[in-house]
C-alpha positions as CSV (number, residue, x, y, z in Angstrom):
1,M,-116.6,76.1,250.1
2,N,-119.0,73.2,249.8
3,T,-119.3,72.1,246.3
4,K,-120.2,68.8,244.7
5,R,-116.5,68.5,243.5
6,S,-115.1,69.0,247.1
7,L,-117.6,66.5,248.4
8,L,-116.7,63.9,245.8
9,F,-113.0,64.6,246.4
10,T,-113.5,64.0,250.2
11,M,-115.4,60.8,249.6
12,G,-112.8,59.5,247.2
13,A,-110.0,60.3,249.6
14,G,-111.9,58.3,252.3
15,L,-112.2,55.3,250.0
16,V,-108.6,55.4,249.0
17,T,-107.6,55.7,252.7
18,S,-109.8,52.8,253.7
19,A,-108.5,50.6,250.8
20,L,-104.9,51.3,251.8
21,A,-105.7,50.5,255.4
22,Q,-107.2,47.2,254.4
23,N,-104.3,46.3,252.2
24,S,-101.7,47.1,254.8
25,T,-103.3,44.7,257.4
26,S,-104.3,41.9,255.1
27,A,-100.9,40.3,254.3
28,P,-97.3,41.0,255.1
29,P,-95.4,42.5,252.1
30,K,-93.6,40.0,249.9
31,E,-89.9,40.2,249.4
32,K,-89.1,41.8,246.1
33,G,-86.7,40.3,243.6
34,P,-84.4,42.3,241.4
35,L,-86.1,45.2,239.6
36,V,-87.0,44.6,236.0
37,W,-88.9,47.7,234.9
38,L,-89.5,50.9,236.9
39,D,-90.1,49.7,240.5
40,M,-91.5,46.3,239.6
41,D,-89.8,42.9,239.9
42,Q,-90.6,40.1,237.4
43,A,-93.5,38.7,239.4
44,E,-95.2,42.1,239.7
45,L,-94.6,42.8,236.0
46,D,-96.2,39.4,235.1
47,A,-99.1,40.1,237.4
48,S,-99.8,43.4,235.7
49,Y,-100.4,41.6,232.4
50,D,-102.9,39.1,234.0
51,Q,-106.2,40.1,232.5
52,S,-108.2,37.8,234.7
53,V,-107.6,40.4,237.5
54,Y,-109.3,43.1,235.4
55,A,-112.0,40.9,233.9
56,P,-112.8,38.1,236.4
57,N,-115.9,37.2,234.3
58,I,-113.9,36.6,231.1
59,K,-115.4,33.1,230.4
60,Q,-118.9,34.6,230.5
61,I,-117.8,37.4,228.1
62,Q,-116.2,34.9,225.7
63,N,-119.3,32.7,225.7
64,R,-121.5,35.7,225.0
65,Y,-119.2,36.7,222.1
66,A,-119.4,33.2,220.7
67,S,-123.2,33.0,221.0
68,N,-123.6,36.5,219.4
69,S,-121.3,35.4,216.6
70,D,-123.4,32.3,216.0
71,L,-126.6,34.4,215.9
72,L,-125.0,36.7,213.2
73,A,-123.4,34.0,211.2
74,V,-124.3,34.2,207.5
75,D,-124.3,31.0,205.5
């Protein structure tokens, strides 16, 4: 059955597969320390809270917030 949903699912599976293949060849796995939470060691847990990974343009966003605030400032 060829539907838009099956096509998107197949495309998504291909993207995930290629991403996993790229990650597995890029660097050897690091040695894990003692588990702190679920299956993460302290370094992985700290990295999960690093917002710069999720918003690499954070400085640009902060500057835009500041300039927008200056424009809306009421004396």
